[in-house]
PDB file of N, CA, C and O in Angstrom:
ATOM      1  N   UNK A   1       0.834  -1.177   0.000  1.00  0.00           N
ATOM      2  CA  UNK A   1       0.000   0.000   0.000  1.00  0.00           C
ATOM      3  C   UNK A   1       0.881   1.243   0.000  1.00  0.00           C
ATOM      4  O   UNK A   1       1.940   1.263   0.627  1.00  0.00           O
ATOM      5  N   UNK A   2       0.443   2.260  -0.696  1.00  0.00           N
ATOM      6  CA  UNK A   2       1.151   3.513  -0.695  1.00  0.00           C
ATOM      7  C   UNK A   2       2.323   3.560  -1.659  1.00  0.00           C
ATOM      8  O   UNK A   2       3.017   4.574  -1.725  1.00  0.00           O
ATOM      9  N   UNK A   3       2.558   2.515  -2.390  1.00  0.00           N
ATOM     10  CA  UNK A   3       3.663   2.536  -3.344  1.00  0.00           C
ATOM     11  C   UNK A   3       3.158   3.032  -4.691  1.00  0.00           C
ATOM     12  O   UNK A   3       2.043   2.735  -5.120  1.00  0.00           O
ATOM     13  N   UNK A   4       4.036   3.807  -5.343  1.00  0.00           N
ATOM     14  CA  UNK A   4       3.671   4.356  -6.636  1.00  0.00           C
ATOM     15  C   UNK A   4       4.179   3.453  -7.751  1.00  0.00           C
ATOM     16  O   UNK A   4       5.219   2.805  -7.630  1.00  0.00           O
ATOM     17  N   UNK A   5       3.438   3.429  -8.810  1.00  0.00           N
ATOM     18  CA  UNK A   5       3.899   2.665  -9.974  1.00  0.00           C
ATOM     19  C   UNK A   5       4.963   3.497 -10.686  1.00  0.00           C
ATOM     20  O   UNK A   5       5.119   4.687 -10.412  1.00  0.00           O
ATOM     21  N   UNK A   6       5.681   2.871 -11.588  1.00  0.00           N
ATOM     22  CA  UNK A   6       6.738   3.594 -12.301  1.00  0.00           C
ATOM     23  C   UNK A   6       6.139   4.701 -13.171  1.00  0.00           C
ATOM     24  O   UNK A   6       6.766   5.745 -13.352  1.00  0.00           O
ATOM     25  N   UNK A   7       4.960   4.492 -13.700  1.00  0.00           N
ATOM     26  CA  UNK A   7       4.316   5.530 -14.514  1.00  0.00           C
ATOM     27  C   UNK A   7       3.952   6.739 -13.644  1.00  0.00           C
ATOM     28  O   UNK A   7       4.112   7.880 -14.076  1.00  0.00           O
ATOM     29  N   UNK A   8       3.472   6.498 -12.445  1.00  0.00           N
ATOM     30  CA  UNK A   8       3.117   7.603 -11.536  1.00  0.00           C
ATOM     31  C   UNK A   8       4.368   8.364 -11.101  1.00  0.00           C
ATOM     32  O   UNK A   8       4.374   9.594 -11.051  1.00  0.00           O
ATOM     33  N   UNK A   9       5.436   7.608 -10.784  1.00  0.00           N
ATOM     34  CA  UNK A   9       6.685   8.265 -10.418  1.00  0.00           C
ATOM     35  C   UNK A   9       7.209   9.125 -11.558  1.00  0.00           C
ATOM     36  O   UNK A   9       7.678  10.243 -11.345  1.00  0.00           O
ATOM     37  N   UNK A  10       7.123   8.592 -12.765  1.00  0.00           N
ATOM     38  CA  UNK A  10       7.583   9.326 -13.957  1.00  0.00           C
ATOM     39  C   UNK A  10       6.755  10.600 -14.158  1.00  0.00           C
ATOM     40  O   UNK A  10       7.307  11.651 -14.481  1.00  0.00           O
ATOM     41  N   UNK A  11       5.456  10.512 -13.971  1.00  0.00           N
ATOM     42  CA  UNK A  11       4.577  11.672 -14.117  1.00  0.00           C
ATOM     43  C   UNK A  11       4.899  12.742 -13.071  1.00  0.00           C
ATOM     44  O   UNK A  11       4.916  13.930 -13.391  1.00  0.00           O
ATOM     45  N   UNK A  12       5.152  12.333 -11.834  1.00  0.00           N
ATOM     46  CA  UNK A  12       5.512  13.275 -10.769  1.00  0.00           C
ATOM     47  C   UNK A  12       6.845  13.933 -11.091  1.00  0.00           C
ATOM     48  O   UNK A  12       6.990  15.145 -10.931  1.00  0.00           O
ATOM     49  N   UNK A  13       7.812  13.155 -11.540  1.00  0.00           N
ATOM     50  CA  UNK A  13       9.110  13.696 -11.902  1.00  0.00           C
ATOM     51  C   UNK A  13       8.995  14.728 -13.017  1.00  0.00           C
ATOM     52  O   UNK A  13       9.602  15.796 -12.940  1.00  0.00           O
ATOM     53  N   UNK A  14       8.224  14.417 -14.048  1.00  0.00           N
ATOM     54  CA  UNK A  14       8.065  15.339 -15.167  1.00  0.00           C
ATOM     55  C   UNK A  14       7.363  16.627 -14.732  1.00  0.00           C
ATOM     56  O   UNK A  14       7.707  17.710 -15.205  1.00  0.00           O
ATOM     57  N   UNK A  15       6.389  16.516 -13.841  1.00  0.00           N
ATOM     58  CA  UNK A  15       5.692  17.700 -13.331  1.00  0.00           C
ATOM     59  C   UNK A  15       6.652  18.575 -12.537  1.00  0.00           C
ATOM     60  O   UNK A  15       6.665  19.795 -12.705  1.00  0.00           O
ATOM     61  N   UNK A  16       7.451  17.963 -11.676  1.00  0.00           N
ATOM     62  CA  UNK A  16       8.425  18.720 -10.896  1.00  0.00           C
ATOM     63  C   UNK A  16       9.459  19.380 -11.813  1.00  0.00           C
ATOM     64  O   UNK A  16       9.844  20.528 -11.592  1.00  0.00           O
ATOM     65  N   UNK A  17       9.897  18.667 -12.822  1.00  0.00           N
ATOM     66  CA  UNK A  17      10.884  19.200 -13.762  1.00  0.00           C
ATOM     67  C   UNK A  17      10.314  20.396 -14.529  1.00  0.00           C
ATOM     68  O   UNK A  17      11.003  21.398 -14.719  1.00  0.00           O
ATOM     69  N   UNK A  18       9.070  20.292 -14.964  1.00  0.00           N
ATOM     70  CA  UNK A  18       8.417  21.399 -15.658  1.00  0.00           C
ATOM     71  C   UNK A  18       8.308  22.628 -14.749  1.00  0.00           C
ATOM     72  O   UNK A  18       8.529  23.758 -15.184  1.00  0.00           O
ATOM     73  N   UNK A  19       7.966  22.388 -13.489  1.00  0.00           N
ATOM     74  CA  UNK A  19       7.847  23.486 -12.529  1.00  0.00           C
ATOM     75  C   UNK A  19       9.199  24.149 -12.315  1.00  0.00           C
ATOM     76  O   UNK A  19       9.282  25.377 -12.277  1.00  0.00           O
ATOM     77  N   UNK A  20      10.249  23.368 -12.177  1.00  0.00           N
ATOM     78  CA  UNK A  20      11.603  23.922 -12.005  1.00  0.00           C
ATOM     79  C   UNK A  20      11.999  24.784 -13.195  1.00  0.00           C
ATOM     80  O   UNK A  20      12.519  25.887 -13.027  1.00  0.00           O
ATOM     81  N   UNK A  21      11.748  24.273 -14.399  1.00  0.00           N
ATOM     82  CA  UNK A  21      12.119  25.008 -15.600  1.00  0.00           C
ATOM     83  C   UNK A  21      11.331  26.308 -15.712  1.00  0.00           C
ATOM     84  O   UNK A  21      11.879  27.327 -16.130  1.00  0.00           O
ATOM     85  N   UNK A  22      10.066  26.286 -15.347  1.00  0.00           N
ATOM     86  CA  UNK A  22       9.248  27.497 -15.386  1.00  0.00           C
ATOM     87  C   UNK A  22       9.779  28.535 -14.406  1.00  0.00           C
ATOM     88  O   UNK A  22       9.880  29.714 -14.746  1.00  0.00           O
ATOM     89  N   UNK A  23      10.114  28.110 -13.204  1.00  0.00           N
ATOM     90  CA  UNK A  23      10.636  29.044 -12.198  1.00  0.00           C
ATOM     91  C   UNK A  23      11.975  29.620 -12.639  1.00  0.00           C
ATOM     92  O   UNK A  23      12.207  30.819 -12.485  1.00  0.00           O
ATOM     93  N   UNK A  24      12.863  28.790 -13.186  1.00  0.00           N
ATOM     94  CA  UNK A  24      14.149  29.277 -13.657  1.00  0.00           C
ATOM     95  C   UNK A  24      13.986  30.256 -14.809  1.00  0.00           C
ATOM     96  O   UNK A  24      14.722  31.239 -14.899  1.00  0.00           O
ATOM     97  N   UNK A  25      13.024  29.993 -15.696  1.00  0.00           N
ATOM     98  CA  UNK A  25      12.774  30.901 -16.814  1.00  0.00           C
ATOM     99  C   UNK A  25      12.267  32.244 -16.302  1.00  0.00           C
ATOM    100  O   UNK A  25      12.671  33.287 -16.817  1.00  0.00           O
ATOM    101  N   UNK A  26      11.397  32.242 -15.310  1.00  0.00           N
ATOM    102  CA  UNK A  26      10.886  33.493 -14.742  1.00  0.00           C
ATOM    103  C   UNK A  26      12.010  34.282 -14.091  1.00  0.00           C
ATOM    104  O   UNK A  26      12.074  35.505 -14.218  1.00  0.00           O
ATOM    105  N   UNK A  27      12.901  33.576 -13.390  1.00  0.00           N
ATOM    106  CA  UNK A  27      13.992  34.261 -12.703  1.00  0.00           C
ATOM    107  C   UNK A  27      14.975  34.866 -13.692  1.00  0.00           C
ATOM    108  O   UNK A  27      15.515  35.941 -13.433  1.00  0.00           O
ATOM    109  N   UNK A  28      15.220  34.210 -14.806  1.00  0.00           N
ATOM    110  CA  UNK A  28      16.178  34.731 -15.771  1.00  0.00           C
ATOM    111  C   UNK A  28      15.607  35.914 -16.547  1.00  0.00           C
ATOM    112  O   UNK A  28      16.366  36.754 -17.030  1.00  0.00           O
ATOM    113  N   UNK A  29      14.284  35.997 -16.675  1.00  0.00           N
ATOM    114  CA  UNK A  29      13.641  37.076 -17.406  1.00  0.00           C
ATOM    115  C   UNK A  29      13.418  38.294 -16.512  1.00  0.00           C
ATOM    116  O   UNK A  29      13.355  39.418 -17.010  1.00  0.00           O
ATOM    117  N   UNK A  30      13.299  38.090 -15.203  1.00  0.00           N
ATOM    118  CA  UNK A  30      12.983  39.178 -14.280  1.00  0.00           C
ATOM    119  C   UNK A  30      14.095  40.225 -14.295  1.00  0.00           C
ATOM    120  O   UNK A  30      15.276  39.887 -14.213  1.00  0.00           O
ATOM    121  N   UNK A  31      13.713  41.490 -14.399  1.00  0.00           N
ATOM    122  CA  UNK A  31      14.730  42.552 -14.403  1.00  0.00           C
ATOM    123  C   UNK A  31      15.313  42.763 -13.010  1.00  0.00           C
ATOM    124  O   UNK A  31      14.591  43.054 -12.057  1.00  0.00           O
ATOM    125  N   UNK A  32      16.610  42.614 -12.913  1.00  0.00           N
ATOM    126  CA  UNK A  32      17.258  42.787 -11.615  1.00  0.00           C
ATOM    127  C   UNK A  32      17.776  44.201 -11.432  1.00  0.00           C
ATOM    128  O   UNK A  32      18.048  44.614 -10.305  1.00  0.00           O
ATOM    129  N   UNK A  33      17.919  44.957 -12.525  1.00  0.00           N
ATOM    130  CA  UNK A  33      18.432  46.314 -12.426  1.00  0.00           C
ATOM    131  C   UNK A  33      17.400  47.263 -11.826  1.00  0.00           C
ATOM    132  O   UNK A  33      17.766  48.323 -11.319  1.00  0.00           O
ATOM    133  N   UNK A  34      16.121  46.904 -11.873  1.00  0.00           N
ATOM    134  CA  UNK A  34      15.065  47.770 -11.365  1.00  0.00           C
ATOM    135  C   UNK A  34      14.887  47.676  -9.854  1.00  0.00           C
ATOM    136  O   UNK A  34      14.114  48.438  -9.274  1.00  0.00           O
ATOM    137  N   UNK A  35      15.585  46.760  -9.222  1.00  0.00           N
ATOM    138  CA  UNK A  35      15.442  46.597  -7.778  1.00  0.00           C
ATOM    139  C   UNK A  35      16.126  47.766  -7.090  1.00  0.00           C
ATOM    140  O   UNK A  35      17.305  48.031  -7.327  1.00  0.00           O
ATOM    141  N   UNK A  36      15.381  48.468  -6.233  1.00  0.00           N
ATOM    142  CA  UNK A  36      15.915  49.622  -5.521  1.00  0.00           C
ATOM    143  C   UNK A  36      16.067  49.254  -4.051  1.00  0.00           C
ATOM    144  O   UNK A  36      15.082  48.931  -3.387  1.00  0.00           O
ATOM    145  N   UNK A  37      17.278  49.301  -3.545  1.00  0.00           N
ATOM    146  CA  UNK A  37      17.530  48.959  -2.148  1.00  0.00           C
ATOM    147  C   UNK A  37      17.513  50.181  -1.247  1.00  0.00           C
ATOM    148  O   UNK A  37      17.857  50.083  -0.069  1.00  0.00           O
ATOM    149  N   UNK A  38      17.123  51.318  -1.774  1.00  0.00           N
ATOM    150  CA  UNK A  38      16.967  52.499  -0.948  1.00  0.00           C
ATOM    151  C   UNK A  38      18.111  53.478  -1.048  1.00  0.00           C
ATOM    152  O   UNK A  38      17.883  54.688  -1.054  1.00  0.00           O
ATOM    153  N   UNK A  39      19.308  53.002  -1.124  1.00  0.00           N
ATOM    154  CA  UNK A  39      20.450  53.884  -1.235  1.00  0.00           C
ATOM    155  C   UNK A  39      20.697  54.692   0.026  1.00  0.00           C
ATOM    156  O   UNK A  39      20.310  54.284   1.121  1.00  0.00           O
ATOM    157  N   UNK A  40      21.349  55.853  -0.134  1.00  0.00           N
ATOM    158  CA  UNK A  40      21.731  56.669   1.023  1.00  0.00           C
ATOM    159  C   UNK A  40      20.544  57.232   1.793  1.00  0.00           C
ATOM    160  O   UNK A  40      20.622  57.399   3.010  1.00  0.00           O
ATOM    161  N   UNK A  41      19.443  57.526   1.099  1.00  0.00           N
ATOM    162  CA  UNK A  41      18.295  58.113   1.802  1.00  0.00           C
ATOM    163  C   UNK A  41      17.713  57.138   2.818  1.00  0.00           C
ATOM    164  O   UNK A  41      17.281  57.548   3.896  1.00  0.00           O
ATOM    165  N   UNK A  42      17.699  55.870   2.487  1.00  0.00           N
ATOM    166  CA  UNK A  42      17.178  54.865   3.416  1.00  0.00           C
ATOM    167  C   UNK A  42      18.076  54.748   4.643  1.00  0.00           C
ATOM    168  O   UNK A  42      17.588  54.595   5.762  1.00  0.00           O
ATOM    169  N   UNK A  43      19.386  54.821   4.430  1.00  0.00           N
ATOM    170  CA  UNK A  43      20.322  54.727   5.554  1.00  0.00           C
ATOM    171  C   UNK A  43      20.180  55.931   6.488  1.00  0.00           C
ATOM    172  O   UNK A  43      20.241  55.792   7.710  1.00  0.00           O
ATOM    173  N   UNK A  44      19.991  57.116   5.894  1.00  0.00           N
ATOM    174  CA  UNK A  44      19.792  58.313   6.716  1.00  0.00           C
ATOM    175  C   UNK A  44      18.521  58.199   7.539  1.00  0.00           C
ATOM    176  O   UNK A  44      18.505  58.534   8.723  1.00  0.00           O
ATOM    177  N   UNK A  45      17.458  57.727   6.906  1.00  0.00           N
ATOM    178  CA  UNK A  45      16.188  57.577   7.610  1.00  0.00           C
ATOM    179  C   UNK A  45      16.319  56.566   8.739  1.00  0.00           C
ATOM    180  O   UNK A  45      15.798  56.782   9.833  1.00  0.00           O
ATOM    181  N   UNK A  46      17.013  55.466   8.478  1.00  0.00           N
ATOM    182  CA  UNK A  46      17.221  54.452   9.510  1.00  0.00           C
ATOM    183  C   UNK A  46      18.016  55.002  10.684  1.00  0.00           C
ATOM    184  O   UNK A  46      17.688  54.750  11.843  1.00  0.00           O
ATOM    185  N   UNK A  47      19.064  55.755  10.371  1.00  0.00           N
ATOM    186  CA  UNK A  47      19.891  56.347  11.419  1.00  0.00           C
ATOM    187  C   UNK A  47      19.079  57.343  12.246  1.00  0.00           C
ATOM    188  O   UNK A  47      19.203  57.390  13.469  1.00  0.00           O
ATOM    189  N   UNK A  48      18.247  58.138  11.570  1.00  0.00           N
ATOM    190  CA  UNK A  48      17.400  59.099  12.267  1.00  0.00           C
ATOM    191  C   UNK A  48      16.404  58.392  13.183  1.00  0.00           C
ATOM    192  O   UNK A  48      16.220  58.795  14.332  1.00  0.00           O
ATOM    193  N   UNK A  49      15.763  57.341  12.679  1.00  0.00           N
ATOM    194  CA  UNK A  49      14.802  56.590  13.495  1.00  0.00           C
ATOM    195  C   UNK A  49      15.490  55.942  14.698  1.00  0.00           C
ATOM    196  O   UNK A  49      14.936  55.925  15.797  1.00  0.00           O
ATOM    197  N   UNK A  50      16.676  55.417  14.494  1.00  0.00           N
ATOM    198  CA  UNK A  50      17.417  54.797  15.592  1.00  0.00           C
ATOM    199  C   UNK A  50      17.770  55.834  16.661  1.00  0.00           C
ATOM    200  O   UNK A  50      17.663  55.568  17.858  1.00  0.00           O
ATOM    201  N   UNK A  51      18.190  57.012  16.213  1.00  0.00           N
ATOM    202  CA  UNK A  51      18.528  58.084  17.146  1.00  0.00           C
ATOM    203  C   UNK A  51      17.305  58.531  17.935  1.00  0.00           C
ATOM    204  O   UNK A  51      17.382  58.731  19.148  1.00  0.00           O
ATOM    205  N   UNK A  52      16.175  58.689  17.247  1.00  0.00           N
ATOM    206  CA  UNK A  52      14.941  59.099  17.923  1.00  0.00           C
ATOM    207  C   UNK A  52      14.513  58.045  18.936  1.00  0.00           C
ATOM    208  O   UNK A  52      14.067  58.391  20.030  1.00  0.00           O
ATOM    209  N   UNK A  53      14.638  56.778  18.595  1.00  0.00           N
ATOM    210  CA  UNK A  53      14.272  55.713  19.519  1.00  0.00           C
ATOM    211  C   UNK A  53      15.164  55.731  20.760  1.00  0.00           C
ATOM    212  O   UNK A  53      14.673  55.581  21.879  1.00  0.00           O
ATOM    213  N   UNK A  54      16.455  55.911  20.570  1.00  0.00           N
ATOM    214  CA  UNK A  54      17.371  55.960  21.713  1.00  0.00           C
ATOM    215  C   UNK A  54      17.043  57.150  22.612  1.00  0.00           C
ATOM    216  O   UNK A  54      17.017  57.018  23.836  1.00  0.00           O
ATOM    217  N   UNK A  55      16.794  58.310  22.007  1.00  0.00           N
ATOM    218  CA  UNK A  55      16.439  59.487  22.802  1.00  0.00           C
ATOM    219  C   UNK A  55      15.120  59.292  23.550  1.00  0.00           C
ATOM    220  O   UNK A  55      14.987  59.711  24.700  1.00  0.00           O
ATOM    221  N   UNK A  56      14.145  58.655  22.892  1.00  0.00           N
ATOM    222  CA  UNK A  56      12.857  58.416  23.550  1.00  0.00           C
ATOM    223  C   UNK A  56      13.030  57.470  24.739  1.00  0.00           C
ATOM    224  O   UNK A  56      12.444  57.695  25.798  1.00  0.00           O
ATOM    225  N   UNK A  57      13.820  56.425  24.573  1.00  0.00           N
ATOM    226  CA  UNK A  57      14.064  55.504  25.677  1.00  0.00           C
ATOM    227  C   UNK A  57      14.805  56.193  26.819  1.00  0.00           C
ATOM    228  O   UNK A  57      14.497  55.969  27.990  1.00  0.00           O
ATOM    229  N   UNK A  58      15.771  57.020  26.481  1.00  0.00           N
ATOM    230  CA  UNK A  58      16.539  57.728  27.501  1.00  0.00           C
ATOM    231  C   UNK A  58      15.657  58.693  28.288  1.00  0.00           C
ATOM    232  O   UNK A  58      15.692  58.705  29.519  1.00  0.00           O
ATOM    233  N   UNK A  59      14.867  59.498  27.584  1.00  0.00           N
ATOM    234  CA  UNK A  59      13.999  60.448  28.289  1.00  0.00           C
ATOM    235  C   UNK A  59      12.903  59.732  29.068  1.00  0.00           C
ATOM    236  O   UNK A  59      12.511  60.182  30.144  1.00  0.00           O
ATOM    237  N   UNK A  60      12.411  58.628  28.535  1.00  0.00           N
ATOM    238  CA  UNK A  60      11.435  57.833  29.281  1.00  0.00           C
ATOM    239  C   UNK A  60      12.033  57.275  30.555  1.00  0.00           C
ATOM    240  O   UNK A  60      11.373  57.245  31.594  1.00  0.00           O
ATOM    241  N   UNK A  61      13.283  56.830  30.483  1.00  0.00           N
ATOM    242  CA  UNK A  61      13.963  56.327  31.671  1.00  0.00           C
ATOM    243  C   UNK A  61      14.176  57.414  32.702  1.00  0.00           C
ATOM    244  O   UNK A  61      14.001  57.188  33.900  1.00  0.00           O
ATOM    245  N   UNK A  62      14.555  58.602  32.234  1.00  0.00           N
ATOM    246  CA  UNK A  62      14.726  59.715  33.163  1.00  0.00           C
ATOM    247  C   UNK A  62      13.403  60.089  33.826  1.00  0.00           C
ATOM    248  O   UNK A  62      13.361  60.330  35.032  1.00  0.00           O
ATOM    249  N   UNK A  63      12.330  60.139  33.051  1.00  0.00           N
ATOM    250  CA  UNK A  63      11.019  60.471  33.608  1.00  0.00           C
ATOM    251  C   UNK A  63      10.586  59.406  34.612  1.00  0.00           C
ATOM    252  O   UNK A  63      10.052  59.734  35.672  1.00  0.00           O
ATOM    253  N   UNK A  64      10.808  58.160  34.295  1.00  0.00           N
ATOM    254  CA  UNK A  64      10.458  57.074  35.192  1.00  0.00           C
ATOM    255  C   UNK A  64      11.262  57.172  36.490  1.00  0.00           C
ATOM    256  O   UNK A  64      10.725  56.955  37.576  1.00  0.00           O
ATOM    257  N   UNK A  65      12.537  57.498  36.371  1.00  0.00           N
ATOM    258  CA  UNK A  65      13.412  57.603  37.538  1.00  0.00           C
ATOM    259  C   UNK A  65      12.970  58.764  38.441  1.00  0.00           C
ATOM    260  O   UNK A  65      13.084  58.675  39.664  1.00  0.00           O
ATOM    261  N   UNK A  66      12.467  59.850  37.842  1.00  0.00           N
ATOM    262  CA  UNK A  66      12.028  61.004  38.629  1.00  0.00           C
ATOM    263  C   UNK A  66      10.757  60.714  39.409  1.00  0.00           C
ATOM    264  O   UNK A  66      10.605  61.182  40.537  1.00  0.00           O
ATOM    265  N   UNK A  67       9.845  59.953  38.829  1.00  0.00           N
ATOM    266  CA  UNK A  67       8.541  59.748  39.458  1.00  0.00           C
ATOM    267  C   UNK A  67       8.458  58.513  40.346  1.00  0.00           C
ATOM    268  O   UNK A  67       7.524  58.394  41.139  1.00  0.00           O
ATOM    269  N   UNK A  68       9.393  57.610  40.233  1.00  0.00           N
ATOM    270  CA  UNK A  68       9.368  56.381  41.026  1.00  0.00           C
ATOM    271  C   UNK A  68      10.461  56.475  42.087  1.00  0.00           C
ATOM    272  O   UNK A  68      11.595  56.851  41.792  1.00  0.00           O
ATOM    273  N   UNK A  69      10.118  56.140  43.292  1.00  0.00           N
ATOM    274  CA  UNK A  69      11.115  56.169  44.359  1.00  0.00           C
ATOM    275  C   UNK A  69      12.051  54.966  44.215  1.00  0.00           C
ATOM    276  O   UNK A  69      11.617  53.820  44.104  1.00  0.00           O
ATOM    277  N   UNK A  70      13.302  55.263  44.220  1.00  0.00           N
ATOM    278  CA  UNK A  70      14.294  54.199  44.110  1.00  0.00           C
ATOM    279  C   UNK A  70      15.288  54.366  45.245  1.00  0.00           C
ATOM    280  O   UNK A  70      15.972  55.384  45.346  1.00  0.00           O
ATOM    281  N   UNK A  71      15.358  53.356  46.096  1.00  0.00           N
ATOM    282  CA  UNK A  71      16.267  53.384  47.238  1.00  0.00           C
ATOM    283  C   UNK A  71      17.263  52.246  47.079  1.00  0.00           C
ATOM    284  O   UNK A  71      16.943  51.102  47.404  1.00  0.00           O
ATOM    285  N   UNK A  72      18.451  52.531  46.590  1.00  0.00           N
ATOM    286  CA  UNK A  72      19.437  51.466  46.432  1.00  0.00           C
ATOM    287  C   UNK A  72      19.889  50.963  47.794  1.00  0.00           C
ATOM    288  O   UNK A  72      20.031  51.747  48.731  1.00  0.00           O
ATOM    289  N   UNK A  73      20.116  49.661  47.907  1.00  0.00           N
ATOM    290  CA  UNK A  73      20.562  49.107  49.186  1.00  0.00           C
ATOM    291  C   UNK A  73      21.984  49.570  49.518  1.00  0.00           C
ATOM    292  O   UNK A  73      22.814  49.787  48.635  1.00  0.00           O
ATOM    293  N   UNK A  74      22.231  49.711  50.820  1.00  0.00           N
ATOM    294  CA  UNK A  74      23.557  50.149  51.270  1.00  0.00           C
ATOM    295  C   UNK A  74      24.569  49.009  51.193  1.00  0.00           C
ATOM    296  O   UNK A  74      25.767  49.250  51.048  1.00  0.00           O
ATOM    297  N   UNK A  75      24.091  47.770  51.290  1.00  0.00           N
ATOM    298  CA  UNK A  75      25.006  46.636  51.225  1.00  0.00           C
ATOM    299  C   UNK A  75      24.269  45.447  50.599  1.00  0.00           C
ATOM    300  O   UNK A  75      23.057  45.488  50.385  1.00  0.00           O
ATOM    301  N   UNK A  76      25.023  44.403  50.317  1.00  0.00           N
ATOM    302  CA  UNK A  76      24.408  43.189  49.775  1.00  0.00           C
ATOM    303  C   UNK A  76      23.490  42.528  50.793  1.00  0.00           C
ATOM    304  O   UNK A  76      22.455  41.967  50.431  1.00  0.00           O
ATOM    305  N   UNK A  77      23.867  42.594  52.059  1.00  0.00           N
ATOM    306  CA  UNK A  77      23.062  41.984  53.100  1.00  0.00           C
ATOM    307  C   UNK A  77      21.683  42.658  53.154  1.00  0.00           C
ATOM    308  O   UNK A  77      20.658  41.989  53.290  1.00  0.00           O
ATOM    309  N   UNK A  78      21.678  43.958  53.049  1.00  0.00           N
ATOM    310  CA  UNK A  78      20.406  44.681  53.053  1.00  0.00           C
ATOM    311  C   UNK A  78      19.580  44.351  51.797  1.00  0.00           C
ATOM    312  O   UNK A  78      18.350  44.358  51.838  1.00  0.00           O
ATOM    313  N   UNK A  79      20.251  44.071  50.713  1.00  0.00           N
ATOM    314  CA  UNK A  79      19.551  43.768  49.467  1.00  0.00           C
ATOM    315  C   UNK A  79      18.818  42.432  49.566  1.00  0.00           C
ATOM    316  O   UNK A  79      17.740  42.281  48.991  1.00  0.00           O
ATOM    317  N   UNK A  80      19.375  41.478  50.275  1.00  0.00           N
ATOM    318  CA  UNK A  80      18.762  40.148  50.343  1.00  0.00           C
ATOM    319  C   UNK A  80      17.842  39.963  51.555  1.00  0.00           C
ATOM    320  O   UNK A  80      17.082  38.995  51.590  1.00  0.00           O
ATOM    321  N   UNK A  81      17.886  40.845  52.532  1.00  0.00           N
ATOM    322  CA  UNK A  81      16.984  40.732  53.689  1.00  0.00           C
ATOM    323  C   UNK A  81      15.586  41.207  53.286  1.00  0.00           C
ATOM    324  O   UNK A  81      15.429  42.063  52.415  1.00  0.00           O
ATOM    325  N   UNK A  82      14.587  40.633  53.935  1.00  0.00           N
ATOM    326  CA  UNK A  82      13.209  41.044  53.647  1.00  0.00           C
ATOM    327  C   UNK A  82      12.928  42.388  54.304  1.00  0.00           C
ATOM    328  O   UNK A  82      13.379  42.659  55.416  1.00  0.00           O
ATOM    329  N   UNK A  83      12.182  43.215  53.602  1.00  0.00           N
ATOM    330  CA  UNK A  83      11.802  44.507  54.158  1.00  0.00           C
ATOM    331  C   UNK A  83      10.503  44.360  54.931  1.00  0.00           C
ATOM    332  O   UNK A  83       9.623  43.596  54.535  1.00  0.00           O
ATOM    333  N   UNK A  84      10.381  45.085  56.025  1.00  0.00           N
ATOM    334  CA  UNK A  84       9.148  45.010  56.824  1.00  0.00           C
ATOM    335  C   UNK A  84       8.453  46.321  56.859  1.00  0.00           C
ATOM    336  O   UNK A  84       7.399  46.444  57.484  1.00  0.00           O
TER     337      UNK A  84
END
């Protein structure tokens, strides 16, 4: 059960081969010179977005630090003891 005859195997092989040839033909015809990777303008935009994100995180951290009470422990022992 589940075994293919030689004719079925041959038909599957020919179908796969036809599909491969079609894909290769499409790839060879496709214009590769028209692909635009963005160039310098994309890099500038990326750098600007990265800078804005870093500044937003930094100012958010400063705002969080101002509004939340933070009491660093004086020693490791105080850090691991339970607070009452």
